[in-house]
C-alpha positions in Angstrom: -73.8 38.0 -5.6 -73.8 41.2 -7.7 -76.1 44.1 -8.0 -75.6 45.9 -11.3 -76.8 49.0 -13.2 -77.2 50.9 -9.9 -77.8 54.6 -9.7 -74.6 56.5 -8.8 -74.4 59.5 -6.5 -70.6 59.8 -6.4 -68.1 58.1 -8.6 -65.2 55.9 -7.6 -64.0 52.3 -7.0 -63.5 50.8 -3.6 -63.6 47.6 -1.6 -63.8 46.5 2.0 -65.7 44.5 4.4 -69.4 45.5 4.6 -70.6 47.5 7.6 -74.4 46.9 7.5 -76.2 49.2 9.8 -79.6 48.3 11.3 -80.7 52.0 11.6 -79.7 55.4 10.1 -76.6 57.2 11.3 -75.6 60.9 11.3 -71.9 61.2 10.7 -72.0 64.5 12.5 -71.7 63.5 16.1 -72.2 59.9 15.2 -68.7 59.1 13.8 -65.6 59.3 15.9 -63.2 61.3 13.7 -60.2 59.9 15.7 -61.0 56.2 15.4 -63.6 55.9 12.6 -66.1 54.1 14.9 -69.7 54.8 15.6 -69.7 57.2 18.6 -73.5 57.7 18.9 -74.3 56.0 22.2 -77.9 55.7 21.1 -77.1 53.8 18.0 -77.7 50.0 18.3 -74.2 49.4 16.7 -72.3 51.9 18.9 -68.6 51.2 18.7 -68.7 49.5 15.3 -65.7 50.3 13.1 -66.6 52.1 9.8 -63.1 53.2 8.8 -61.9 51.2 5.7 -65.2 49.5 5.4 -68.1 49.8 2.9 -70.9 51.5 4.9 -74.4 50.3 4.1 -77.5 51.9 5.6 -80.9 52.4 4.1 -80.8 56.2 4.8 -78.6 58.7 6.6 -79.9 60.8 9.5 -79.3 64.2 10.9 -77.3 67.3 10.4 -76.2 68.9 7.1 -72.8 68.9 8.8 -72.4 65.2 8.0 -70.8 66.3 4.8 -68.1 68.1 6.7 -67.7 65.1 8.9 -67.2 62.8 5.9 -64.6 65.2 4.5 -62.7 65.4 7.7 -62.8 61.6 8.1 -61.4 61.2 4.6 -58.6 63.7 5.5 -57.7 61.7 8.6 -57.9 58.3 6.9 -60.8 57.0 9.0 -63.7 57.3 6.4 -65.6 54.4 4.9 -64.3 53.3 1.6 -67.7 53.5 0.0 -71.3 54.1 1.0 -74.4 52.1 0.0 -77.8 53.7 0.4 -81.4 52.9 -0.5 -82.4 56.5 -0.6 -80.5 59.5 -2.1 -78.7 61.7 0.3 -77.4 65.0 -1.1 -75.5 65.8 2.1 -73.3 62.7 1.9 -72.9 63.2 -1.8 -71.5 66.7 -1.3 -69.1 65.3 1.3 -67.9 62.7 -1.1 -67.4 65.2 -3.9 -65.5 67.6 -1.7 -63.2 64.8 -0.2 -62.3 63.9 -3.8 -61.6 67.5 -4.8 -59.6 68.5 -1.7 -57.8 65.3 -0.8 -58.1 63.0 -3.8 -60.1 60.5 -1.7 -62.9 59.0 -3.8 -65.7 57.5 -1.7 -68.2 56.1 -4.2 -71.9 56.3 -3.2 -74.5 54.1 -5.0 -78.1 53.3 -4.4 -79.3 49.8 -3.9 -83.1 49.4 -4.4 -84.9 48.9 -1.1 -86.3 45.5 -2.3 -82.8 44.2 -2.5 -81.6 45.4 0.8 -82.4 42.3 2.8 -80.2 40.3 0.4 -77.0 42.2 1.5 -74.8 39.7 3.3 -73.5 40.8 6.7 -69.7 41.0 7.0 -69.1 40.2 3.3 -66.1 41.5 1.4 -67.5 44.0 -1.0 -66.4 45.6 -4.3 -68.0 48.8 -5.4 -67.5 50.3 -8.9 -69.2 53.5 -9.9 -68.8 55.7 -12.9 -71.0 58.1 -14.9 -72.9 55.3 -16.6 -73.9 53.1 -13.7 -72.6 51.4 -10.5 -72.2 47.8 -9.5 -71.7 46.1 -6.1 -70.3 42.6 -5.7 -70.4 40.7 -2.4 -67.8 38.0 -1.7 -68.8 35.5 0.9 -66.2 33.5 2.8 -65.8 31.1 -0.1 -66.7 32.2 -3.6 -66.2 29.9 -6.5 -64.9 31.2 -9.9 -63.7 29.6 -13.1 -60.0 29.2 -12.5 -59.5 25.9 -14.4 -56.7 27.7 -16.4 -54.6 27.7 -13.2 -53.9 24.0 -13.0 -56.4 22.4 -15.4 -58.9 21.5 -12.7 -61.6 23.5 -10.7 -60.5 25.1 -7.5 -61.9 27.7 -5.2 -60.4 30.8 -3.5 -61.0 32.8 -0.5 -60.9 36.6 -0.3 -58.9 37.5 2.9 -59.6 40.5 5.0 -57.4 43.6 4.4 -53.8 43.1 5.3 -54.3 39.4 6.1 -51.4 36.9 5.5 -51.7 33.2 5.0 -48.9 30.7 5.1 -48.8 28.2 2.2 -49.8 24.9 3.8 -52.1 22.1 3.1 -52.0 22.7 -0.7 -52.9 26.4 -0.3 -51.1 28.9 -2.5 -50.9 32.7 -2.0 -50.9 35.0 -5.0 -50.7 38.8 -5.5 -53.3 40.0 -7.9 -54.6 43.0 -9.8 -57.5 43.9 -12.0 -57.0 43.4 -15.8 -60.4 42.6 -17.3 -63.9 41.2 -16.5 -63.4 37.7 -17.7 -64.1 36.1 -14.3 -61.0 34.0 -14.6 -57.7 33.8 -12.8 -54.6 34.0 -14.9 -51.1 33.0 -13.8 -48.4 34.7 -15.9 -44.8 33.6 -16.1 -43.8 35.7 -13.1 -46.1 33.7 -10.9 -48.5 36.5 -10.0 -52.2 35.8 -10.4 -54.5 38.3 -12.1 -58.2 38.5 -11.1 -61.0 40.8 -12.2 -62.7 40.8 -8.8 -61.2 43.4 -6.5 -58.8 46.3 -6.8 -55.6 44.7 -5.8 -54.7 42.4 -2.9 -54.3 38.7 -2.2 -56.2 35.6 -2.8 -55.8 32.2 -1.2 -56.1 29.3 -3.7 -56.8 25.9 -2.3 -57.5 22.6 -3.9 -61.2 21.8 -3.9 
């Protein structure tokens, strides 16, 4: 599932597992800057890991110091990779812009219309792309089908693994490294054996006979 032509508050490209919050969070005092988890004991998802994930919440809450918290989290490597909101938040936007300027850490922030919010799949792998023109968000469920008939001449499916996952080739499964080359929606296997895919920013896919 893809949401396209979204309003962009901060540019960048990122991916990660979605962290879908049920209520607003203030990063100042609500994000543990050592672990990247929700430290607000009053939040219903206290203890949830946000580091390396795509943070999704309808709106942020609290102090203007949340921008400083986002910058510090980016410096320490425990920030979310991207932020999805339903309502604009200038505080988080400033934090993202400063993190990019000071540390070269780009945390894209895009707005998803409120009427689409309930369609966001929990725990899905997510790709966020945001530039000056518009943003897009693509959600990958456990098994997403694409046109990869060019691989072996017959339809197959692939699974997007979690970050740093490893799979052993077995039962007809094949592991490929991949990177982004175009937006064709197809997998290509060059002579060196590496698969190239347009959905993601580099990583691995598991191809398995359908």
